[in-house]
N, C-alpha and C positions, 0 to 999 in steps of 0.2 A: 300751357304745356301746345307747340305744338300736334294736328292730329296725323304721325307719321309714326310709321313701324318704330324706330327708333328711341321716337315715344311716350310710346304706348305699348312697344310690344312682350315688354316685362312679365302685364296678366296671361294674355298666351303660356306661361311655365308658371301658374298658380298654380296651389296645391289641391286651389279651392275649385279650381272648373273642373273637377271632375266630384265635387258633392251635390249633396241636394241645400238648394236655394235657401228652403228654411231653416237648415241648420247654420243656418250662415244670419240671417234675417228672421224680427221675433214679429209674430200675432199683436195687433194691438189689444188683444183678452189675460194674452202669459204676461203673468207674475210667477214668485215666489222659488220654490226644487225647483217647477218644469226651467225656469227662465234663465235658472244657472247652471242647469243641469245641461239646457242645448249650450249654454256659451262654453261652461267646458271639455263640450266634445269639438266646438269650431276652432279653440283656439289649440285641441291635439292637431285640429286640421292645419292650421297656419304654426304651428310646433313643425313640425312638418316640409315645412315651403321653404325653397330655394330659393323667394323672390321678400323674402317676409318684410325687411331693412325693407326696402322699396315701397314698399302695396301701406306697408307703417307714412312714412315720406309722405307715398302720394294721400294719402285719408287726411293728417295731421295738416297737411297746404292747400288740400281740394277742400275742408272745410265737411267732411263724410258724419252726418251728424243720425244715421242705420246703420246697422247693421256691426256683423266680427270686420274689423283691414285690421291686416297689416300684426295679427298678434294681439290687439289692444280690442276692448268693449266697446262697445256708446257713453258707456260713465269712466269707463278712464278716459276714454279723450275725452270729453266733459271737465274733467280737473284736470290734464293739462292744457287745454287752454287757456281755464281761468289758474294759472299754475299754483295747481292747492297742488300739494304733499300727497304718494296716493303712499294708499295705508296696505303693509305688507297681502293680507287676503285680496287685491286690486288688483296686482298686476300679473 
């Protein structure tokens, strides 16, 4: 994508622009229940987002490996890239 407003302007409409970045990206030491709760809260932000599909397409095409993007966690994107089916609990 070229660095133009037409190509990137959708990011200005993202619901996550008002969210704390720590909600969307994990710390190196985050594990278990804490991580699941944070990811669920981040996915809640995505659920209200008007550019969710565009964000998801971008994240998958660009190989965004960190954070929650387009309503998908890091693990969910890894499964999609690998062509693995997702369980109901991971969608």
